C-alpha positions, 0 to 999 in steps of 0.5 A, spaced: 500 500 500 502 506 498 502 511 503 501 517 499 494 515 497 492 516 504 494 524 503 490 529 500 492 530 492 493 537 493 498 536 499 502 531 495 502 536 489 505 541 494 510 537 496 513 535 489 513 543 487 517 545 493 522 539 492 523 541 485 523 548 487 528 547 493 533 543 488 532 536 491 534 531 486 530 525 489 524 522 486 518 526 490 514 520 491 519 516 495 521 522 499 515 524 501 513 516 503 520 516 506 518 522 510 511 519 512 514 513 514 520 516 518 515 520 522 511 514 524 517 511 527 519 517 531 512 518 533 511 511 535 518 511 539 516 518 542 509 515 545 513 509 547 518 513 552 512 518 554 508 512 556 513 511 561 511 518 564 504 516 564 502 521 558 497 518 554 500 514 548 495 515 543 495 523 544 503 523 544 503 519 538 498 524 534 501 530 537 508 528 535 507 526 528 503 532 527 509 536 529 514 532 526 510 533 519 509 540 519 516 541 521 519 537 515 514 541 511 516 547 513 523 546 512 522 544 505 518 550 504 523 555 507 529 551 502 524 552 496 523 559 498 530 561 499 532 558 493 527 562 489 529 568 492 536 567 490 534 566 483 530 572 483 535 576 486 540 575 481 
């Protein structure tokens, strides 16, 4: 099952556009799938650790997954904006 089918089409198109604009030369679909999968693994590890501190594991998983994905999307978006600004400034 392809994890990208779970995402809205507009979001995957924005990822692809930002990856091209950021100058990342990898396949966009593989890159996004790798980001999503690594986000799931890291969020699972965070929720496992936080469950030892009596913090609800499902809520910590969802919150950490959301924060990780937003952070990675913003990183790619800022890289793309920076590269576009350099090109336009020349």
